C-alpha positions in Angstrom: 0.0 0.0 0.0 1.2 3.5 -0.8 2.3 5.8 1.9 -0.2 8.4 3.0 0.0 12.1 3.9 -1.9 13.5 6.9 -2.3 16.7 8.8 -4.5 18.1 11.6 -6.1 21.3 12.6 -8.2 22.5 15.5 -11.6 24.1 14.7 -13.5 26.2 17.2 -16.7 24.2 16.9 -18.2 21.0 18.2 -17.5 17.7 16.2 -21.2 17.5 15.1 -21.0 21.0 13.5 -17.7 20.2 11.7 -19.1 16.8 10.4 -22.2 18.7 9.2 -20.0 20.8 6.9 -18.0 17.8 5.8 -21.1 15.8 5.0 -22.8 18.6 3.0 -21.2 17.7 -0.3 -23.4 19.8 -2.6 -22.0 23.0 -0.9 -18.3 22.0 -1.4 -18.0 24.4 -4.4 -18.8 27.3 -2.0 -15.7 26.7 0.1 -13.2 24.2 -1.2 -11.8 26.2 -4.2 -10.8 23.1 -6.2 -14.3 21.4 -6.3 -16.3 23.1 -9.1 -19.2 20.6 -9.0 -20.4 18.1 -6.4 -23.3 15.7 -6.9 -24.6 13.1 -4.5 -25.3 10.0 -6.6 -26.5 7.7 -3.8 -27.2 7.7 -0.1 -27.0 5.0 2.6 -29.9 3.9 4.8 -29.2 6.8 7.2 -29.4 9.4 4.5 -25.7 10.0 4.3 -23.9 10.3 1.0 -22.6 7.0 -0.2 -21.3 7.9 -3.7 -20.4 11.4 -4.8 -19.3 12.8 -8.1 -16.8 15.6 -7.9 -15.5 17.8 -10.7 -12.1 19.2 -9.7 -10.0 22.0 -11.2 -6.8 22.3 -9.2 -4.7 24.1 -11.9 -2.6 21.4 -13.6 -5.0 18.7 -12.3 -8.5 18.7 -13.7 -10.6 15.6 -13.0 -14.2 14.3 -12.9 -14.3 11.4 -10.4 -16.7 9.5 -8.2 -15.9 8.6 -4.6 -17.5 6.0 -2.3 -17.9 7.1 1.3 -18.0 5.0 4.4 -19.2 6.5 7.7 -17.8 5.3 11.0 -20.2 6.7 13.5 -20.4 10.5 13.8 -16.6 11.1 14.0 -15.0 9.6 11.0 -15.7 9.4 7.2 -13.5 7.6 4.7 -13.6 7.5 1.0 -12.1 5.5 -1.9 -12.1 6.0 -5.7 -14.8 4.4 -7.8 -13.9 6.0 -11.1 -11.7 8.8 -12.5 -10.2 10.2 -15.6 -6.7 11.0 -14.1 -6.4 9.0 -10.9 -5.6 5.3 -10.3 -6.6 5.5 -6.6 -7.6 8.0 -4.1 -8.2 7.0 -0.5 -8.7 9.4 2.4 -10.5 10.2 5.6 -11.5 12.9 8.0 -11.3 11.9 11.7 -12.8 14.2 14.4 -12.0 14.2 18.1 -13.3 16.5 20.7 -10.8 19.0 22.1 -10.9 21.3 25.2 -13.2 24.3 25.1 -15.7 22.6 22.8 -13.3 22.6 19.9 -12.6 19.8 17.4 -9.3 18.3 16.3 -9.7 17.3 12.6 -7.2 14.9 11.0 -7.2 14.6 7.2 -5.4 11.6 5.7 -4.9 11.2 2.0 -3.3 8.8 -0.5 -3.4 9.6 -4.2 -2.0 7.6 -7.1 -2.2 9.2 -10.5 -2.3 7.5 -13.9 0.6 9.6 -15.2 4.1 8.9 -13.8 5.1 11.2 -10.9 7.9 11.2 -8.5 6.9 10.2 -5.0 8.3 13.4 -3.5 6.2 15.6 -5.9 3.1 13.5 -5.2 3.5 13.9 -1.4 3.9 17.6 -1.8 0.7 17.7 -3.9 -1.1 15.7 -1.3 0.1 18.1 1.4 -1.1 21.1 -0.5 -4.5 19.5 -1.0 -4.8 18.6 2.7 -3.7 22.0 3.9 -6.1 23.8 1.6 -9.0 21.5 2.6 -8.4 21.9 6.3 -8.0 25.7 6.1 -11.2 25.9 4.0 -13.1 23.6 6.4 -11.9 25.7 9.4 -12.9 29.0 7.7 -16.3 27.6 6.6 -17.2 26.2 10.1 -16.0 29.1 12.1 -17.7 31.7 9.8 -21.0 30.3 10.8 -21.9 29.4 7.2 -22.4 25.8 8.3 -25.7 26.9 9.9 -27.0 28.2 6.6 -29.9 26.4 4.9 -28.9 23.0 3.6 -30.0 21.5 0.3 
């Protein structure tokens, strides 16, 4: 299995509020930057997204892919690649843990394998940039109060 890249951030909100933003895929284009479109294709028995189609534009990397999500209680969600134009695999997760003061420690883990040849060092750097941008965007979105806005 390929090595993964991970990073963590503390968000000034309860885990349920943070997970609410993570689970609201249709609103990703409003705060993620790289996600231009997000469409929930199927939901599980509890109404949570099971398969999601995402259209990405991250400069040199443009892709239209579908991810399968697995929910582990209210504090972890993992995903894996179903289909993609540019990627061979994409596995990741958000893990949430309560922190002092009603805050949440969010850890984002990601492993990406592209169909085109790429040096491992460059791939890790790209993963790190994706993770850092996602965590910063998530923190800003949750802490701005936009999470409480009307959901689709």
